[in-house]
Residue frames relative to the residue before (quaternion, step in Angstrom):
aa qw qx qy qz dx dy dz
M 1.0000 0.0000 0.0000 0.0000 0.00 0.00 0.00
P 0.4697 -0.6883 0.4678 0.2946 3.62 -0.66 1.01
N 0.6246 -0.5683 0.3861 0.3713 3.58 -1.13 0.70
D 0.6504 0.5612 -0.3357 0.3864 3.58 0.95 -0.84
Y 0.7603 0.3829 -0.2029 0.4838 3.61 1.13 -0.43
L 0.3337 0.7340 -0.5176 0.2864 3.57 1.20 0.53
P 0.5500 -0.5771 0.4625 0.3882 3.63 -1.07 0.59
S 0.6260 -0.5980 0.3694 0.3376 3.53 -1.14 0.73
N 0.6764 0.4905 -0.2966 0.4625 3.61 1.17 -0.49
V 0.6278 0.5019 -0.3428 0.4863 3.63 1.30 0.01
K 0.4679 -0.6860 0.4839 0.2765 3.58 -0.85 1.03
R 0.3713 -0.7422 0.5253 0.1879 3.50 -0.91 1.00
K 0.2549 -0.7650 0.5771 0.1296 3.54 -0.71 1.13
R 0.4152 -0.6520 0.5641 0.2903 3.54 -1.24 0.49
R 0.2843 -0.7660 0.5618 0.1297 3.54 -0.78 1.11
I 0.1110 -0.7914 0.6007 0.0203 3.57 -0.73 1.16
V 0.1275 -0.7434 0.6509 0.0860 3.55 -0.97 0.89
H 0.1782 -0.7775 0.5998 0.0634 3.56 -0.60 1.24
V 0.0472 -0.8113 0.5826 -0.0054 3.60 -0.72 1.01
M 0.1210 0.7699 -0.6205 0.0874 3.57 -0.94 0.93
Y 0.6782 -0.5061 0.3386 0.4114 3.57 -1.22 0.29
S 0.7856 -0.0844 0.0918 0.6061 3.55 0.91 -0.96
F 0.2564 -0.7332 0.6054 0.1737 3.60 -1.06 0.75
G 0.1640 0.7969 -0.5510 0.1855 3.53 0.17 1.38
I 0.6661 -0.4095 0.3704 0.5014 3.53 -0.86 -1.03
G 0.4445 0.6848 -0.4908 0.3042 3.57 -0.66 1.04
G 0.7146 -0.4706 0.3192 0.4074 3.51 -1.36 0.20
L 0.6353 0.5181 -0.3436 0.4582 3.59 0.96 -0.81
E 0.6695 0.4925 -0.3070 0.4636 3.60 0.85 -0.93
N 0.6267 0.5431 -0.3423 0.4416 3.57 1.06 -0.71
V 0.6081 0.5399 -0.3440 0.4695 3.59 1.12 -0.68
I 0.6402 0.5125 -0.3278 0.4691 3.57 0.96 -0.86
V 0.6372 0.5225 -0.3280 0.4620 3.59 0.94 -0.82
Q 0.6590 0.5129 -0.3056 0.4576 3.57 0.92 -0.88
L 0.6624 0.5065 -0.3113 0.4559 3.58 0.96 -0.89
V 0.6778 0.5005 -0.2996 0.4476 3.57 0.87 -0.96
N 0.6992 0.4842 -0.2656 0.4539 3.56 0.94 -0.92
R 0.8209 0.3363 -0.1247 0.4445 3.58 0.95 -0.85
L 0.5099 0.5898 -0.4574 0.4278 3.61 1.14 -0.23
P 0.6168 -0.5925 0.3552 0.3772 3.62 -0.96 0.80
V 0.4733 -0.7092 0.4525 0.2612 3.57 -0.71 1.12
D 0.6764 0.5078 -0.2948 0.4446 3.57 1.03 -0.74
D 0.7308 0.4508 -0.2336 0.4562 3.57 1.20 -0.39
F 0.8089 0.2032 -0.0633 0.5481 3.57 1.10 -0.71
E 0.0856 -0.7264 0.6744 0.1009 3.54 -1.29 0.58
H 0.2506 -0.8147 0.5180 0.0720 3.55 -1.11 0.70
I 0.0592 -0.7331 0.6757 0.0498 3.50 -1.30 0.68
V 0.1953 -0.7819 0.5850 0.0905 3.61 -0.79 1.02
V 0.0526 -0.7959 0.6028 -0.0172 3.54 -0.74 1.14
S 0.1060 -0.7726 0.6240 0.0492 3.55 -0.88 1.05
L 0.4574 -0.6823 0.4909 0.2903 3.58 -0.86 0.88
T 0.7568 0.2859 -0.1730 0.5617 3.58 1.16 -0.52
T 0.8181 -0.2298 0.2104 0.4833 3.58 -0.27 -1.24
I 0.2768 -0.7258 0.6079 0.1644 3.53 -1.32 0.37
S 0.2528 -0.8040 0.5280 0.1047 3.56 -0.65 1.16
E 0.7076 -0.4296 0.3453 0.4422 3.55 -1.36 -0.09
F 0.4369 0.6924 -0.4578 0.3465 3.59 1.25 -0.09
K 0.5455 0.6289 -0.3919 0.3916 3.59 1.20 -0.45
N 0.5801 0.6105 -0.3754 0.3871 3.57 1.17 -0.46
R 0.5586 0.5970 -0.3868 0.4266 3.56 1.26 -0.19
I 0.5628 0.5525 -0.3888 0.4763 3.59 1.30 -0.23
L 0.3157 -0.8030 0.4882 0.1312 3.53 -0.62 1.19
R 0.6070 0.5628 -0.3685 0.4231 3.60 1.11 -0.49
S 0.3652 -0.7531 0.5107 0.1968 3.60 -0.97 0.86
D 0.6558 0.5358 -0.3103 0.4320 3.61 1.25 -0.20
V 0.5020 0.6613 -0.4232 0.3627 3.59 1.25 0.25
R 0.2572 -0.7622 0.5797 0.1300 3.55 -0.94 0.99
F 0.1726 -0.7746 0.6041 0.0728 3.57 -1.04 0.89
I 0.0440 -0.7987 0.5995 -0.0255 3.53 -0.87 1.02
A 0.0890 -0.7823 0.6158 0.0294 3.60 -0.73 1.09
L 0.2884 -0.8015 0.5095 0.1218 3.57 -0.69 1.15
D 0.2977 -0.8054 0.4744 0.1940 3.61 1.30 -0.12
K 0.1340 0.8223 -0.5375 0.1305 3.57 0.93 0.88
P 0.3700 -0.7040 0.5474 0.2606 3.64 -0.88 0.84
P 0.6957 -0.4521 0.3312 0.4494 3.62 -1.23 0.21
G 0.6839 0.4738 -0.3475 0.4326 3.53 -1.10 0.70
H 0.7697 -0.3716 0.2681 0.4445 3.54 -1.31 -0.20
A 0.4577 -0.7108 0.4735 0.2470 3.60 -1.07 0.67
L 0.2603 0.8196 -0.4874 0.1514 3.61 1.28 0.20
A 0.6632 0.5194 -0.3162 0.4364 3.61 0.89 -0.90
L 0.6915 0.4773 -0.2725 0.4688 3.58 1.17 -0.56
Y 0.4138 0.7549 -0.4501 0.2372 3.59 1.23 -0.22
P 0.6714 0.4774 -0.3326 0.4590 3.66 0.78 -0.87
K 0.6614 0.5129 -0.3157 0.4471 3.58 0.93 -0.81
I 0.6633 0.4904 -0.3004 0.4788 3.57 0.99 -0.82
Y 0.6262 0.5315 -0.3360 0.4610 3.57 0.95 -0.82
N 0.6890 0.4761 -0.2815 0.4684 3.57 0.82 -0.95
L 0.6175 0.5389 -0.3408 0.4606 3.57 1.08 -0.75
L 0.6706 0.4907 -0.2961 0.4710 3.58 0.92 -0.86
R 0.6388 0.5038 -0.3305 0.4784 3.58 1.00 -0.71
D 0.6623 0.4990 -0.3028 0.4698 3.58 1.04 -0.73
L 0.7011 0.4763 -0.2673 0.4585 3.60 0.93 -0.88
Q 0.1151 -0.8344 0.5250 0.1220 3.58 1.16 -0.69
P 0.1005 0.8187 -0.5590 0.0841 3.63 0.63 1.05
D 0.4641 -0.6283 0.5456 0.3036 3.54 -1.28 0.39
I 0.7973 0.1433 -0.0183 0.5861 3.53 1.14 -0.83
L 0.1496 -0.7185 0.6688 0.1191 3.56 -1.06 0.83
H 0.0756 -0.7869 0.6124 0.0061 3.55 -0.88 1.02
T 0.0287 -0.8101 0.5850 -0.0254 3.59 -0.19 1.29
C 0.2055 -0.7915 0.5703 0.0782 3.53 -1.15 0.73
N 0.8634 0.0384 -0.0859 0.4957 3.53 -0.84 1.15
L 0.7455 -0.4827 0.2508 0.3851 3.51 -1.30 0.48
A 0.6311 0.5712 -0.3482 0.3926 3.60 0.97 -0.82
A 0.7273 0.4057 -0.2378 0.4999 3.62 1.11 -0.57
L 0.4807 0.7102 -0.4262 0.2878 3.60 1.23 -0.21
E 0.6312 0.5643 -0.3479 0.4026 3.60 1.05 -0.65
I 0.5657 0.5924 -0.3877 0.4228 3.58 1.27 -0.15
V 0.5483 0.6607 -0.3902 0.3325 3.60 1.16 -0.56
P 0.6596 0.4779 -0.3570 0.4572 3.71 0.82 -0.66
L 0.6159 0.5343 -0.3527 0.4591 3.59 1.09 -0.64
A 0.6374 0.5082 -0.3272 0.4779 3.60 1.08 -0.73
W 0.6126 0.5278 -0.3532 0.4705 3.58 1.06 -0.67
L 0.6650 0.4950 -0.3038 0.4696 3.58 0.93 -0.84
A 0.6891 0.4731 -0.2586 0.4842 3.53 1.16 -0.75
R 0.4587 -0.7342 0.3942 0.3086 3.52 1.38 0.17
V 0.2448 0.7220 -0.5851 0.2764 3.55 0.96 0.96
P 0.3951 -0.7944 0.3978 0.2337 3.62 -0.36 1.15
F 0.8136 0.1618 -0.0671 0.5545 3.64 1.01 -0.66
R 0.0445 -0.8373 0.5423 -0.0538 3.53 -0.47 1.26
V 0.0873 -0.8193 0.5661 -0.0242 3.55 -0.31 1.34
H 0.0713 -0.7892 0.6086 0.0414 3.56 -0.87 0.92
A 0.1425 -0.8055 0.5737 0.0430 3.60 -0.77 1.08
E 0.1862 -0.7509 0.6244 0.1072 3.53 -1.05 0.87
H 0.1634 -0.8327 0.5279 0.0345 3.54 -0.47 1.29
G 0.7926 -0.1610 0.1336 0.5727 3.62 1.14 -0.29
W 0.6414 -0.5584 0.3774 0.3665 3.49 -1.30 0.23
D 0.5294 -0.6095 0.4858 0.3350 3.55 -1.17 0.65
A 0.5971 -0.5949 0.4040 0.3555 3.57 -1.09 0.74
H 0.6974 0.4509 -0.2661 0.4895 3.61 1.14 -0.62
D 0.7593 0.2347 -0.1358 0.5915 3.57 1.32 -0.09
P 0.0261 -0.8902 0.4535 0.0342 3.57 0.77 1.09
H 0.7710 0.3046 -0.1845 0.5279 3.63 1.17 -0.26
G 0.5364 -0.6728 0.3793 0.3402 3.58 1.25 0.32
G 0.4786 0.7142 -0.4108 0.3034 3.59 1.15 0.43
R 0.5539 0.6353 -0.4164 0.3407 3.64 1.12 -0.34
Q 0.4722 -0.7169 0.4418 0.2605 3.54 -0.71 1.14
K 0.5852 0.5856 -0.3707 0.4209 3.60 1.09 -0.71
Y 0.7124 0.4559 -0.2614 0.4650 3.57 0.83 -0.96
R 0.5995 0.5337 -0.3517 0.4816 3.58 1.13 -0.63
F 0.6352 0.5353 -0.3216 0.4546 3.59 0.98 -0.88
L 0.6672 0.5039 -0.3054 0.4556 3.58 0.90 -0.94
R 0.6578 0.5064 -0.3214 0.4555 3.57 0.93 -0.85
R 0.6516 0.4909 -0.3162 0.4842 3.62 1.01 -0.76
L 0.6266 0.5629 -0.3337 0.4232 3.57 1.02 -0.81
Y 0.7555 0.3960 -0.2002 0.4820 3.56 0.90 -0.92
K 0.4346 0.7514 -0.4264 0.2543 3.57 1.27 -0.34
P 0.6684 0.5200 -0.3416 0.4076 3.69 0.80 -0.81
F 0.6903 0.4919 -0.2818 0.4496 3.59 1.15 -0.51
V 0.5982 0.5575 -0.3471 0.4592 3.60 1.29 -0.16
S 0.3602 -0.7415 0.5252 0.2114 3.57 -0.74 1.05
H 0.8037 -0.0766 0.0954 0.5823 3.56 0.92 -0.90
Y 0.2862 -0.7575 0.5666 0.1528 3.59 -1.13 0.69
V 0.1636 -0.7265 0.6550 0.1283 3.53 -1.35 0.45
A 0.0680 -0.7504 0.6559 0.0457 3.57 -0.99 0.91
V 0.3519 -0.7637 0.5033 0.1990 3.59 -0.87 0.92
S 0.7822 0.1719 -0.1316 0.5842 3.61 1.23 -0.08
K 0.6346 -0.5385 0.3973 0.3867 3.55 -1.25 0.43
D 0.5824 0.5884 -0.3516 0.4369 3.55 1.14 -0.74
I 0.7092 0.4300 -0.2582 0.4954 3.60 0.83 -0.96
A 0.6065 0.5495 -0.3574 0.4499 3.61 1.05 -0.70
D 0.6587 0.5043 -0.3167 0.4599 3.60 0.92 -0.86
Y 0.6240 0.5408 -0.3242 0.4615 3.59 1.09 -0.75
L 0.6860 0.4697 -0.2912 0.4733 3.58 0.89 -0.88
L 0.6760 0.4871 -0.2935 0.4686 3.59 0.99 -0.80
G 0.7261 0.4439 -0.2336 0.4702 3.58 1.06 -0.80
P 0.8270 0.2443 -0.1454 0.4851 3.63 -0.12 -1.22
I 0.7199 0.4329 -0.2679 0.4717 3.61 0.97 -0.71
G 0.3754 -0.7805 0.4399 0.2375 3.58 1.19 -0.41
V 0.3044 0.7540 -0.5245 0.2523 3.61 1.08 0.62
P 0.4451 -0.6907 0.4925 0.2869 3.64 -0.76 0.92
A 0.5756 -0.6113 0.4186 0.3460 3.57 -0.99 0.80
S 0.6182 0.5727 -0.3301 0.4252 3.58 1.13 -0.70
R 0.7434 0.3775 -0.2161 0.5081 3.60 1.21 -0.43
L 0.6440 0.4986 -0.3141 0.4879 3.57 1.24 0.47
A 0.0844 -0.7678 0.6341 0.0360 3.54 -1.03 0.90
L 0.2592 -0.7330 0.6112 0.1484 3.57 -0.97 0.90
I 0.1099 0.7944 -0.5811 0.1389 3.55 -0.36 1.26
P 0.2378 -0.7785 0.5662 0.1300 3.62 -0.14 1.27
N 0.5618 -0.5852 0.4596 0.3615 3.53 -1.25 0.55
G 0.3022 -0.7617 0.5504 0.1600 3.54 -1.19 0.55
V 0.2565 -0.7545 0.5875 0.1406 3.56 -1.23 0.35
D 0.4356 -0.6609 0.5446 0.2772 3.56 -1.11 0.74
T 0.2206 -0.8343 0.4941 0.1056 3.55 -0.10 1.32
S 0.5962 0.5282 -0.3889 0.4629 3.59 1.21 -0.08
D 0.6621 0.4789 -0.3004 0.4920 3.61 1.08 -0.73
F 0.7487 0.2794 -0.1636 0.5785 3.58 0.99 -0.92
A 0.1859 0.7981 -0.5262 0.2270 3.53 0.04 1.35
P 0.6457 -0.5287 0.3711 0.4073 3.63 -1.18 0.44
K 0.6404 -0.5555 0.3920 0.3572 3.48 -1.28 0.55
G 0.4134 -0.6983 0.5357 0.2333 3.54 -1.17 0.71
P 0.7710 -0.3530 0.2493 0.4677 3.58 -1.27 -0.26
V 0.7419 0.2847 -0.1858 0.5779 3.58 1.17 -0.58
V 0.0738 -0.8098 0.5820 -0.0018 3.56 -0.60 1.17
S 0.1058 0.7948 -0.5903 0.0925 3.55 -0.83 0.98
L 0.2774 -0.7301 0.5997 0.1743 3.49 -1.30 0.50
P 0.6734 -0.4704 0.3346 0.4618 3.63 -1.16 0.32
P 0.6420 -0.5562 0.3653 0.3808 3.61 -1.10 0.67
S 0.6532 0.5422 -0.3255 0.4164 3.60 1.08 -0.64
C 0.5689 0.5872 -0.3842 0.4289 3.56 1.25 -0.20
P 0.3565 -0.7783 0.4763 0.2010 3.63 -0.74 0.96
F 0.6987 0.4684 -0.2505 0.4792 3.58 1.27 -0.19
S 0.3098 -0.7607 0.5470 0.1619 3.57 -0.96 0.89
P 0.4461 -0.6648 0.5203 0.2971 3.62 -0.87 0.87
G 0.7116 0.3876 -0.3167 0.4930 3.54 -1.00 0.81
R 0.7101 0.3962 -0.2477 0.5267 3.57 0.81 -0.92
Y 0.7777 0.2009 -0.1039 0.5865 3.56 1.06 -0.82
W 0.3810 -0.6593 0.5960 0.2549 3.49 -1.37 0.50
L 0.1827 -0.8594 0.4767 0.0288 3.53 -0.24 1.39
I 0.1577 -0.7581 0.6311 0.0464 3.53 -0.83 1.17
G 0.0909 0.8492 -0.5146 0.0759 3.62 -0.61 0.92
T 0.0826 -0.7527 0.6484 0.0788 3.49 -1.37 0.28
V 0.1791 -0.7546 0.6216 0.1106 3.57 -1.31 0.42
G 0.4665 0.6696 -0.4932 0.3014 3.57 -0.88 0.91
R 0.6105 -0.5503 0.4166 0.3885 3.53 -1.20 0.51
L 0.4190 -0.7140 0.5046 0.2451 3.58 -0.91 0.94
Q 0.3491 0.6977 -0.5390 0.3176 3.55 0.11 1.35
T 0.7634 -0.4437 0.2284 0.4101 3.53 -1.31 0.49
V 0.7078 0.4919 -0.2917 0.4146 3.57 0.72 -1.02
K 0.6610 0.5085 -0.3056 0.4595 3.59 1.16 -0.58
N 0.1933 -0.8708 0.4425 0.0927 3.57 1.38 -0.38
Q 0.1395 0.8029 -0.5671 0.1195 3.61 0.78 0.95
Q 0.4855 0.6438 -0.4452 0.3893 3.61 1.20 -0.22
L 0.6043 0.5580 -0.3559 0.4436 3.62 1.02 -0.76
L 0.6786 0.4812 -0.2956 0.4697 3.57 0.88 -0.92
A 0.6266 0.5316 -0.3382 0.4585 3.60 1.00 -0.76
H 0.6585 0.4905 -0.3091 0.4799 3.58 0.94 -0.87
A 0.6545 0.5092 -0.3209 0.4576 3.60 0.95 -0.84
F 0.6246 0.5283 -0.3406 0.4633 3.60 1.01 -0.74
V 0.6519 0.5046 -0.3094 0.4740 3.55 0.91 -0.89
E 0.6633 0.5000 -0.2997 0.4693 3.60 0.95 -0.89
L 0.6069 0.5510 -0.3516 0.4522 3.60 1.03 -0.73
L 0.7046 0.4681 -0.2707 0.4595 3.56 0.83 -1.00
H 0.6591 0.5157 -0.2967 0.4599 3.55 1.10 -0.71
T 0.7237 0.4474 -0.2399 0.4674 3.57 0.88 -0.97
Y 0.7792 0.1763 -0.0753 0.5968 3.55 1.05 -0.80
P 0.2186 -0.8412 0.4803 0.1185 3.62 0.31 1.23
E 0.5717 0.6099 -0.3828 0.3932 3.60 1.12 -0.52
T 0.6123 0.5840 -0.3459 0.4055 3.58 1.16 -0.53
K 0.5130 0.6605 -0.4161 0.3570 3.59 1.25 -0.33
E 0.6353 0.5500 -0.3300 0.4300 3.58 1.10 -0.64
R 0.8354 0.2593 -0.0920 0.4759 3.59 0.93 -0.87
C 0.6897 0.5005 -0.2962 0.4313 3.61 0.95 -0.76
R 0.0113 0.7746 -0.6306 0.0476 3.50 -0.98 0.99
L 0.3189 -0.7605 0.5461 0.1476 3.56 -1.20 0.68
I 0.0722 -0.7732 0.6298 0.0184 3.57 -0.98 0.94
I 0.0202 -0.7749 0.6317 -0.0102 3.60 -0.77 1.05
V 0.1340 -0.7861 0.6025 0.0314 3.55 -0.63 1.20
G 0.5931 0.5486 -0.4174 0.4160 3.59 -0.72 1.01
E 0.2146 -0.7582 0.6047 0.1155 3.52 -1.28 0.43
G 0.3067 0.7673 -0.5316 0.1861 3.58 -1.11 0.47
P 0.7657 -0.4357 0.2517 0.4007 3.55 -1.34 0.08
L 0.6945 0.4755 -0.2857 0.4582 3.63 1.17 -0.42
R 0.3202 0.7700 -0.5018 0.2296 3.60 1.20 0.21
N 0.6685 0.5131 -0.3057 0.4431 3.58 0.86 -0.97
E 0.6436 0.5226 -0.3211 0.4578 3.60 1.01 -0.80
V 0.6467 0.5045 -0.3177 0.4757 3.59 0.96 -0.84
E 0.6606 0.5073 -0.3018 0.4638 3.54 0.91 -0.90
S 0.6458 0.5221 -0.3214 0.4550 3.61 1.01 -0.73
I 0.6153 0.5445 -0.3466 0.4525 3.60 1.02 -0.76
L 0.6867 0.4732 -0.2682 0.4822 3.57 0.95 -0.93
A 0.6741 0.5095 -0.2991 0.4433 3.57 0.93 -0.86
E 0.6435 0.5253 -0.3301 0.4484 3.59 0.96 -0.79
A 0.6998 0.4252 -0.2649 0.5092 3.58 1.15 -0.61
K 0.3903 -0.7465 0.4466 0.3017 3.57 1.39 -0.03
V 0.5490 0.5958 -0.4146 0.4144 3.58 0.95 0.90
E 0.3007 0.7916 -0.4908 0.2053 3.55 1.25 0.32
H 0.6309 0.5379 -0.3332 0.4491 3.61 1.15 -0.58
L 0.6553 0.4899 -0.3171 0.4795 3.60 1.25 -0.16
A 0.6932 0.4163 -0.2512 0.5321 3.57 1.31 0.15
W 0.1788 -0.7537 0.6240 0.1026 3.55 -1.20 0.64
L 0.1220 -0.7584 0.6386 0.0460 3.56 -0.56 1.19
A 0.2136 -0.8678 0.4422 0.0765 3.52 0.04 1.39
G 0.4168 -0.6927 0.4882 0.3289 3.58 1.17 -0.41
A 0.7097 -0.3966 0.3263 0.4822 3.55 -1.27 -0.29
R 0.0525 -0.8067 0.5884 -0.0137 3.59 -0.89 0.91
D 0.2712 -0.7292 0.5984 0.1913 3.54 -1.27 0.44
D 0.6445 0.4930 -0.3258 0.4853 3.61 1.24 0.35
V 0.1446 0.8275 -0.5275 0.1270 3.58 1.04 0.76
S 0.6415 0.5360 -0.3296 0.4387 3.59 1.01 -0.74
V 0.6312 0.4894 -0.3202 0.5094 3.59 1.28 -0.24
I 0.6754 0.4998 -0.2853 0.4611 3.56 0.98 -0.91
L 0.6648 0.5553 -0.3383 0.3678 3.62 0.69 -0.98
P 0.7052 0.4702 -0.3190 0.4241 3.65 0.69 -0.91
A 0.6228 0.5461 -0.3447 0.4416 3.63 1.18 -0.39
L 0.5740 0.5946 -0.3904 0.4057 3.61 1.20 -0.26
D 0.3813 -0.6988 0.5526 0.2468 3.54 -1.33 0.32
C 0.7881 0.0596 -0.0107 0.6125 3.56 1.20 -0.53
F 0.1920 -0.7684 0.6014 0.1049 3.58 -0.94 0.92
V 0.1133 -0.7944 0.5952 0.0423 3.55 -0.95 0.91
L 0.0926 -0.7618 0.6397 0.0446 3.57 -1.02 0.91
P 0.0907 -0.8687 0.4867 0.0185 3.60 -0.15 1.27
S 0.2576 0.8416 -0.4538 0.1396 3.59 1.32 0.24
T 0.4183 -0.6542 0.5653 0.2783 3.53 -1.29 0.46
A 0.7887 0.0229 -0.0058 0.6143 3.61 1.18 -0.43
E 0.0271 0.7960 -0.6039 0.0323 3.59 -1.12 0.70
G 0.3496 -0.6383 0.6197 0.2938 3.50 -1.30 0.31
T 0.6777 -0.2646 0.2558 0.6366 3.52 -0.01 -1.40
S 0.2936 -0.7903 0.5120 0.1648 3.60 -0.38 1.17
C 0.3725 -0.7303 0.5309 0.2148 3.56 -0.62 1.14
T 0.6750 0.4950 -0.3162 0.4465 3.61 0.87 -0.84
L 0.5989 0.5322 -0.3626 0.4760 3.61 1.08 -0.61
Q 0.6574 0.4984 -0.3160 0.4685 3.57 0.90 -0.85
E 0.6507 0.5210 -0.3119 0.4559 3.58 0.95 -0.86
A 0.6531 0.5154 -0.3159 0.4561 3.56 0.98 -0.85
M 0.6536 0.5064 -0.3023 0.4743 3.56 0.98 -0.88
S 0.6311 0.5371 -0.3172 0.4611 3.56 1.08 -0.80
C 0.6645 0.4820 -0.2836 0.4957 3.58 1.21 -0.62
G 0.5473 -0.6528 0.3830 0.3571 3.58 1.26 0.12
L 0.4367 0.7006 -0.4490 0.3418 3.57 1.17 0.61
P 0.3900 -0.6480 0.5926 0.2772 3.57 -1.06 0.75
V 0.1947 -0.8163 0.5386 0.0754 3.57 -0.98 0.76
V 0.1711 -0.6907 0.6871 0.1466 3.45 -1.44 0.43
A 0.0907 0.8228 -0.5490 0.1154 3.56 -0.55 1.11
T 0.4943 -0.6224 0.5135 0.3235 3.54 -1.18 0.57
A 0.4324 -0.7190 0.4931 0.2298 3.56 -0.96 0.96
V 0.3455 0.7298 -0.5041 0.3065 3.56 0.41 1.30
G 0.8456 0.1947 -0.1069 0.4855 3.55 -1.22 0.50
G 0.8099 -0.2593 0.2129 0.4812 3.48 -0.93 -1.03
T 0.4116 0.7545 -0.4417 0.2574 3.59 1.29 -0.08
P 0.6509 0.5028 -0.3491 0.4490 3.67 0.89 -0.75
D 0.6040 0.5460 -0.3663 0.4505 3.63 1.18 -0.34
L 0.6885 0.4696 -0.2667 0.4841 3.58 1.24 -0.45
V 0.7721 0.3469 -0.1667 0.5056 3.57 0.89 -0.97
V 0.2411 -0.7366 0.6147 0.1466 3.57 -0.87 0.97
N 0.3529 -0.7939 0.4521 0.2021 3.52 -0.15 1.33
G 0.8138 0.2020 -0.1939 0.5093 3.54 -0.82 1.09
V 0.7058 0.4146 -0.2554 0.5145 3.58 1.30 -0.15
T 0.7919 0.1705 -0.1000 0.5778 3.59 0.85 -0.97
G 0.7871 -0.1368 0.1054 0.5921 3.60 1.29 -0.10
Y 0.4914 -0.6379 0.4972 0.3231 3.54 -1.25 -0.35
L 0.2530 -0.7248 0.6227 0.1512 3.53 -1.13 0.83
V 0.0650 -0.7984 0.5986 0.0083 3.57 -0.92 0.91
P 0.6026 -0.5577 0.4062 0.4011 3.62 -1.13 0.41
S 0.5641 -0.5930 0.4527 0.3540 3.57 -1.18 0.57
N 0.8605 0.1330 -0.1192 0.4772 3.54 -1.20 0.78
D 0.5060 0.6177 -0.4289 0.4223 3.58 1.14 0.64
V 0.2640 -0.7995 0.5207 0.1414 3.60 -0.03 1.31
E 0.6741 0.5148 -0.3115 0.4284 3.60 0.82 -0.95
A 0.6668 0.5058 -0.3059 0.4538 3.59 0.93 -0.87
M 0.6647 0.4909 -0.3097 0.4704 3.56 0.98 -0.86
T 0.6267 0.5350 -0.3310 0.4599 3.58 1.01 -0.82
A 0.6729 0.5083 -0.3002 0.4458 3.57 0.90 -0.93
A 0.6445 0.5260 -0.3175 0.4551 3.59 1.04 -0.82
I 0.6684 0.4873 -0.3037 0.4728 3.56 0.92 -0.90
W 0.6409 0.5242 -0.3216 0.4593 3.60 0.98 -0.81
K 0.6328 0.5319 -0.3236 0.4604 3.58 1.01 -0.82
M 0.6555 0.4926 -0.3233 0.4724 3.57 0.96 -0.77
Y 0.6525 0.5265 -0.3135 0.4459 3.54 0.97 -0.83
C 0.7217 0.4679 -0.2384 0.4510 3.56 1.03 -0.84
E 0.7572 0.3215 -0.1702 0.5425 3.57 1.22 -0.44
P 0.0927 -0.8635 0.4928 0.0538 3.61 0.55 1.16
I 0.6352 0.5254 -0.3561 0.4401 3.61 0.97 -0.71
R 0.6777 0.4765 -0.2874 0.4807 3.58 0.91 -0.92
T 0.6380 0.5384 -0.3163 0.4506 3.52 1.03 -0.81
E 0.6413 0.5035 -0.3259 0.4785 3.58 0.99 -0.78
A 0.6459 0.5146 -0.3250 0.4609 3.60 0.99 -0.79
M 0.6029 0.5441 -0.3473 0.4689 3.59 1.12 -0.66
G 0.6530 0.5177 -0.3199 0.4508 3.56 0.96 -0.80
V 0.6279 0.5208 -0.3258 0.4778 3.56 1.03 -0.78
S 0.6627 0.4945 -0.2968 0.4777 3.57 0.94 -0.91
A 0.6221 0.5361 -0.3503 0.4504 3.63 1.02 -0.70
R 0.6479 0.5122 -0.3144 0.4680 3.58 0.95 -0.83
L 0.6734 0.4865 -0.3036 0.4665 3.61 0.89 -0.89
H 0.6353 0.5287 -0.3165 0.4654 3.56 1.07 -0.79
A 0.6371 0.5170 -0.3228 0.4719 3.60 1.02 -0.77
L 0.6497 0.5210 -0.3169 0.4539 3.59 0.90 -0.92
A 0.7290 0.4517 -0.2398 0.4550 3.58 0.94 -0.86
N 0.8305 0.2756 -0.1010 0.4733 3.58 1.03 -0.69
F 0.7683 0.3676 -0.2058 0.4820 3.64 1.08 -0.46
A 0.2736 0.7971 -0.5120 0.1663 3.61 1.18 0.25
L 0.4979 -0.6759 0.4704 0.2721 3.55 -0.86 1.05
S 0.6134 0.5747 -0.3541 0.4099 3.56 1.01 -0.76
V 0.6349 0.5209 -0.3381 0.4597 3.62 1.03 -0.70
M 0.6401 0.5173 -0.3259 0.4652 3.61 0.96 -0.80
I 0.6703 0.4973 -0.3018 0.4608 3.58 0.87 -0.96
E 0.6424 0.5332 -0.3239 0.4451 3.59 0.96 -0.83
R 0.6920 0.4785 -0.2919 0.4550 3.56 0.97 -0.84
Y 0.6367 0.4943 -0.3403 0.4842 3.58 1.06 -0.68
A 0.6181 0.5511 -0.3422 0.4440 3.61 1.01 -0.76
G 0.6672 0.4880 -0.3007 0.4756 3.51 1.03 -0.80
L 0.6493 0.5091 -0.3205 0.4653 3.57 1.01 -0.76
F 0.7013 0.4526 -0.2853 0.4710 3.60 0.83 -0.90
G 0.6662 0.4849 -0.3067 0.4765 3.57 1.21 -0.22
M 0.4482 0.7294 -0.4305 0.2859 3.58 1.29 0.03
Q 0.6850 0.4948 -0.3146 0.4324 3.59 0.90 -0.81
P 0.5937 -0.5764 0.4105 0.3832 3.62 -1.16 0.59
R 0.5023 -0.6186 0.5084 0.3263 3.56 -1.22 0.54
């Protein structure tokens, strides 16, 4: 029953339609899951629309009243789907359209035509084809669609500065809302530490270096693979204890495997693929590495810090806003194998300092990444438009 025809004694919920390119496995999708699960049930209802496909990741949404719609868009522009999307929005009559990243931005003018009253666009990170926001084509598109966006969300200061500067978004129409992490679910390891049975390495016996993320260009797991190989080559003593764990799946898996195989160290690494037990794997690590070439606010970095892990991360995008260099971990230049190798080696050689960094990372997460703060800010934003 449309909201407009609810009986007067029934509280009117705000209907949010979340739109993204694909609802797969990733940080953006995790934010949608968090919003749907944690925004007040009595105030909001949700519909998730993917321009392409919807994966089993949707099972992480705990509410039973959420509708999922996959539009199965072929590669290229969504122009052929415009009539279908317009009619869908007219039929759904949302109070709020929530689009995520550039691929979904072209839907905003259709929502304006369909008289959706409040249109929120969130930028969660750089596109793989535009890792630093410099491509003029994408800047042009963002400027073109800007008049149809009611309000913007940036997940990092880096992205906020981009929207305020080159794109020209007024400060009054922009909210900086960093991603949040469930600090109770992602918590430091307890007295008994274990990894899934499929993992060949035992915590305690080995010093575990790990990362989590889709294996794609912008995440740059090849850098970590090269650094791991360099670590073992430069410091042969690490071959006895250091092991590498990469959680995630994607098109660059073969390249990462080749780097390890060429160095004949593939048996010292576990490429775990996509997992739904990251909160179990992370606490068992000794060091978390984020080798990305670009980031907004990395959810997995926040989760690792919440688990009390010291981190080595490339100083890109919003990452320097999360990592206190020398206190919660080390920041290194992007694509610098030697710098990353040196930082990992330093952590390995200084266990007391490394442990202190992990404690500081946990405290920093508790103070700055609380999921409740993110939910509260989104609830306030989604409540801005008139009833």
